[in-house]
C-alpha positions in Angstrom: 14.1 26.5 16.7 12.1 26.4 13.1 9.3 24.2 14.5 8.9 20.7 15.1 12.6 19.6 14.8 13.4 16.0 13.0 16.7 17.0 11.0 18.7 19.2 8.6 18.6 21.3 5.7 19.5 19.7 2.6 22.5 21.8 1.7 23.2 21.0 -2.0 21.0 20.3 -5.3 23.0 17.7 -7.4 22.3 16.1 -10.4 23.5 12.5 -11.6 26.7 11.8 -13.4 28.7 14.3 -11.4 26.7 17.1 -12.8 25.9 20.3 -10.5 23.7 23.2 -10.6 26.0 26.4 -9.5 24.4 30.0 -9.1 26.6 32.9 -9.9 25.4 36.3 -10.4 22.0 35.4 -10.5 22.7 32.7 -13.3 21.9 28.7 -13.0 24.6 26.7 -14.9 25.3 23.4 -15.3 28.8 22.2 -14.3 29.9 18.8 -15.5 32.9 18.2 -12.7 33.2 16.1 -10.0 34.3 19.2 -7.7 31.8 21.8 -8.9 30.6 24.2 -6.9 27.7 23.7 -4.2 24.5 25.9 -4.4 22.2 26.4 -1.6 18.6 24.9 -2.6 16.5 27.8 -1.6 18.9 29.8 -4.0 18.4 27.6 -6.8 14.4 27.4 -6.5 14.1 31.3 -6.4 16.2 31.7 -9.7 14.9 28.6 -11.7 12.4 28.8 -14.0 8.9 27.6 -12.9 6.9 26.4 -16.0 6.0 23.8 -18.3 8.7 22.6 -21.1 6.9 21.4 -23.9 10.0 20.6 -25.8 11.7 18.6 -23.0 11.4 15.2 -23.0 10.4 13.8 -19.6 13.1 11.2 -18.2 11.6 7.9 -17.2 11.5 7.5 -13.2 14.1 4.9 -13.4 16.8 7.8 -14.0 15.1 10.4 -12.0 16.2 11.9 -9.0 15.2 9.5 -6.5 16.1 11.3 -3.1 15.0 9.9 -0.3 12.0 12.3 1.0 10.6 13.0 4.8 8.8 9.6 4.8 11.8 7.4 4.2 14.4 9.4 6.2 11.5 9.3 9.2 11.1 5.7 8.8 14.9 5.3 9.1 14.9 7.5 12.3 12.1 5.3 13.8 13.8 1.8 13.1 17.0 3.0 14.0 16.2 5.1 17.3 15.2 2.1 19.5 18.4 0.5 18.9 21.0 3.1 19.2 19.8 5.7 21.4 21.5 5.4 24.8 24.3 3.5 23.3 28.2 4.5 22.9 30.1 4.4 19.9 33.3 2.6 20.9 35.1 2.7 17.9 34.9 4.5 14.6 36.1 3.5 11.1 36.1 6.1 8.2 37.2 4.8 4.8 36.6 7.9 3.1 37.4 11.4 4.4 35.8 13.3 1.3 32.2 12.5 2.5 32.6 14.5 5.4 31.6 18.0 5.7 33.0 20.3 8.5 35.9 18.9 11.0 36.6 15.3 10.5 38.6 14.6 13.7 37.4 11.3 15.5 35.4 13.2 18.2 33.5 15.1 15.6 32.4 11.8 14.2 31.0 11.0 17.7 33.7 8.5 18.6 33.2 7.9 22.4 30.1 9.7 22.7 26.8 8.2 23.9 24.0 8.7 21.9 21.2 11.0 23.3 18.8 11.4 20.3 17.8 11.2 16.8 16.6 14.2 15.1 15.2 15.0 11.5 14.0 17.9 10.0 12.6 17.9 6.5 14.7 15.3 5.0 17.7 15.3 7.1 18.5 12.8 9.8 21.0 14.4 12.9 22.6 11.7 15.2 22.8 14.0 18.6 25.3 12.5 20.8 26.8 13.4 24.6 31.0 13.3 24.6 32.2 11.3 27.4 34.2 13.1 30.2 37.6 12.6 29.0 36.9 14.2 25.6 35.5 16.7 27.2 38.3 17.9 29.3 40.5 17.3 26.0 38.6 19.4 23.9 38.5 23.3 23.7 35.1 25.0 24.4 33.3 26.6 21.5 32.8 29.8 21.9 29.1 30.8 22.6 28.2 27.3 22.3 25.9 25.8 25.0 26.6 22.6 26.6 29.3 20.0 24.9 26.6 18.1 22.5 27.5 17.2 19.3 25.8 16.5 16.4 26.3 14.3 12.8 23.9 15.2 10.2 23.5 12.0 7.7 23.0 13.1 4.0 21.4 10.2 2.2 21.8 11.8 -1.5 20.6 9.3 -3.8 21.8 6.2 -2.7 22.7 6.4 0.8 21.8 4.0 3.4 22.3 3.8 7.3 22.0 0.0 8.1 22.3 -1.5 11.6 23.9 -4.9 12.2 23.6 -7.3 15.1 27.0 -8.2 16.6 29.5 -10.4 14.4 26.8 -9.8 11.7 28.3 -9.4 8.2 26.8 -6.8 5.9 24.9 -8.2 2.9 26.7 -5.9 0.5 30.5 -5.1 1.6 31.3 -2.5 -1.1 31.0 1.4 -0.8 30.9 1.5 2.9 32.1 4.6 3.6 31.8 5.0 7.4 31.0 2.3 10.6 30.4 2.8 14.1 30.7 0.3 16.8 27.8 0.5 19.3 28.6 -0.4 23.2 26.2 -0.8 26.1 26.9 1.8 28.7 26.4 -0.3 31.3 28.1 -3.3 32.9 31.2 -4.2 30.9 30.3 -2.3 28.0 29.2 -5.2 25.9 28.9 -4.8 22.1 25.5 -4.1 20.6 25.4 -3.8 17.1 27.3 -1.7 14.3 25.9 1.2 12.4 27.0 1.5 8.6 27.0 4.4 6.2 26.7 3.3 2.6 26.6 5.2 -0.4 27.7 3.9 -4.0 27.3 7.0 -5.5 28.4 9.2 -2.9 25.7 12.1 -3.5 25.3 11.9 0.2 27.8 12.5 3.1 28.4 13.1 6.7 28.1 17.0 8.2 29.7 17.4 11.7 28.5 20.1 14.1 30.3 20.8 17.5 27.1 22.3 19.1 23.4 22.2 19.2 23.7 26.1 18.3 25.7 25.2 15.3 22.9 23.0 14.2 20.2 25.2 14.8 21.9 27.8 12.9 22.0 25.5 9.9 18.4 24.7 10.2 17.3 28.2 10.2 16.9 28.5 6.7 14.6 25.8 6.7 10.8 26.1 6.5 8.4 24.3 9.0 8.5 20.3 8.8 5.8 19.3 6.4 4.8 16.2 8.7 3.0 18.5 11.1 2.6 22.4 9.3 2.3 25.6 11.4 -0.6 27.8 11.1 -1.7 29.1 7.8 -0.1 32.6 8.8 3.6 31.1 9.1 5.9 33.4 7.6 7.3 30.4 5.3 4.0 29.4 4.4 2.9 33.3 3.6 5.8 33.5 1.4 4.5 30.5 -0.4 1.1 31.6 -1.2 2.7 35.1 -2.2 5.1 33.4 -4.7 4.3 33.4 -9.0 6.3 30.2 -9.3 4.5 27.0 -10.1 2.9 25.4 -7.1 4.7 22.2 -7.9 8.3 24.2 -7.8 7.1 26.1 -4.6 6.5 22.8 -2.9 10.2 21.8 -3.5 11.4 24.8 -2.0 12.7 23.3 1.3 12.7 27.2 2.9 9.0 27.3 2.3 8.3 23.5 3.6 10.8 21.2 4.4 10.4 17.8 3.4 8.4 17.6 0.3 10.0 15.9 -2.6 9.1 15.0 -6.4 7.2 12.0 -5.4 4.9 13.3 -2.5 4.5 16.7 -4.4 2.9 15.0 -7.4 0.9 12.7 -5.0 -0.2 15.8 -2.9 -1.1 17.9 -5.9 -3.5 15.3 -7.5 -5.2 14.4 -4.0 -6.1 18.1 -3.7 -7.1 18.5 -7.2 -4.6 21.4 -7.9 -2.8 21.5 -11.6 1.3 21.6 -10.6 1.5 24.5 -13.1 -1.0 26.8 -11.2 1.1 29.7 -9.7 0.9 29.4 -6.0 -0.5 32.8 -5.5 -3.8 32.1 -7.4 -4.8 29.5 -5.0 -7.7 30.3 -2.9 -7.6 29.8 0.8 -10.1 26.6 0.4 -7.4 25.2 -1.9 -4.4 26.0 0.4 -6.1 24.4 3.0 -7.1 21.3 1.1 -3.5 21.3 -0.3 -1.6 21.4 3.4 -3.9 18.9 4.3 -3.2 16.5 1.3 0.3 16.8 2.3 0.3 16.1 5.5 -2.4 12.9 4.8 0.0 11.7 2.2 3.1 11.8 4.2 1.5 9.8 7.2 0.0 7.4 4.8 3.7 6.6 3.2 5.2 6.7 6.8 2.6 4.0 7.8 3.7 1.7 4.7 7.7 2.4 5.5 7.9 4.6 2.6 8.3 4.5 -1.2 11.2 2.0 -2.6 11.8 3.0 -5.9 15.5 1.7 -6.2 17.9 2.0 -3.3 16.0 3.1 -0.6 16.0 0.8 2.6 15.4 1.5 6.4 17.7 0.7 9.2 17.0 -2.7 9.2 17.2 -3.3 5.6 13.6 -3.6 4.6 11.7 -1.7 1.8 9.2 0.4 1.8 5.7 -0.3 0.1 4.0 3.0 -0.5 5.4 2.8 -4.2 2.2 0.5 -5.1 -0.1 3.1 -3.9 1.6 6.0 -5.9 -1.5 7.4 -7.9 0.2 9.5 -10.7 4.1 9.8 -9.7 5.8 7.6 -12.3 2.3 6.7 -14.0 2.6 9.6 -17.1 0.5 7.9 -20.1 -1.6 5.4 -18.0 -4.9 5.7 -16.6 -5.9 8.1 -14.0 -7.5 5.8 -11.1 -10.4 8.5 -10.4 -11.5 9.2 -14.1 -9.9 7.1 -16.6 -8.0 9.8 -18.3 -4.9 9.4 -19.5 -2.3 11.0 -17.1 0.3 14.0 -18.5 3.6 13.8 -17.9 6.1 16.8 -18.5 9.2 18.8 -17.2 8.3 21.4 -14.8 11.1 23.3 -13.0 13.5 20.6 -14.5 11.3 17.9 -12.7 9.5 15.4 -14.3 5.9 16.0 -13.2 2.7 13.7 -13.8 -0.8 15.1 -13.0 -4.5 14.3 -14.7 -5.8 17.1 -16.7 -9.3 16.3 -15.8 -8.9 15.8 -12.4 -6.5 18.9 -11.9 -7.8 21.5 -14.2 -5.0 24.3 -14.9 -8.3 26.9 -14.1 -9.9 26.3 -11.0 -13.6 25.4 -11.2 -16.1 27.7 -10.4 -18.8 27.7 -7.5 -18.8 24.7 -5.2 -16.8 22.5 -7.2 -13.4 22.6 -5.0 -10.9 19.6 -4.8 -11.8 16.9 -2.8 -9.3 14.7 -0.8 -9.3 11.3 -3.2 -9.1 8.0 -1.1 -5.9 5.9 -1.7 -5.9 2.4 -2.9 -3.4 0.2 -4.4 -2.2 0.7 -8.2 -1.4 -2.2 -10.6 2.0 -1.0 -11.9 2.7 -1.8 -15.5 6.2 -3.6 -16.3 8.2 -0.7 -18.5 
């Protein structure tokens, strides 16, 4: 186990337009090919330079990597769990086999299984299910595995959605539906209770199958602690974070240090803690480290209370949008006035990710004396039409 279990490790780092980052011999290279080799996120973060690039024009947030982060995935889990836990998957339709990583047989995709829980760790969501007796009898036991529980991890990517429909309810969008599961009651005559859809227009997401909880735990072993409930400050993953010479923004995005923080909430947390995103992680003082972890946890909980941030495609299991985007203090607001001091917000590329900060509220050199960063109040921000 790697702390509170909520989901599964983000396994690959992808770019738009079928471009991928590959690591070979310690060298990062961009490959523009739909079948490019995938690389573990942790390897990319260890190798990628963590510095501000002044000659790189930041991309507009409309074209940035808008991958759902921890609050969005947790919101999906919370809106989905009450309606599917305890239900049996009576039928399965898989429209595209290329979205599945691992075994793609019907039992591996949870056909004739009863859902026992929804788990999340970081940005990944796992559907955990128990096969019925006939399925267990037909299957060979997995060597060294405990029990017969299966897990299906859903990676949402950039445009993936998990949507729950009522019985006989047609989907509002019928295109790009790659998999669907019909849910049934386990009691009585097993009446149909709904349909679960996996929809992903750009196919940057996918399904990952695991034939035991041990296999799932092994996949999680490279993850850091879940960002929603940070462990003690002497946790090995956090100790590695504070020793890093990378920029603190790049270190926060390393899922092997803290799982679940992405570009949006890294910018927001650093602003709230008053820390410049380009400062080296090992330059932070103990009080600044505590402020930053508190800010990360506070921002994530506030986003959860608002249903997450919908910037383009994200919807919860009911099809509803989040509203936390109206409370973003810095993300996507480069060039606009800071809500705290009124100075224009700066925006540059840091570790190949567009980064926004306030040069006054987040100085590159820590203030002397008692001027440590304080948690800032969150309030709605008027969004300009760009």
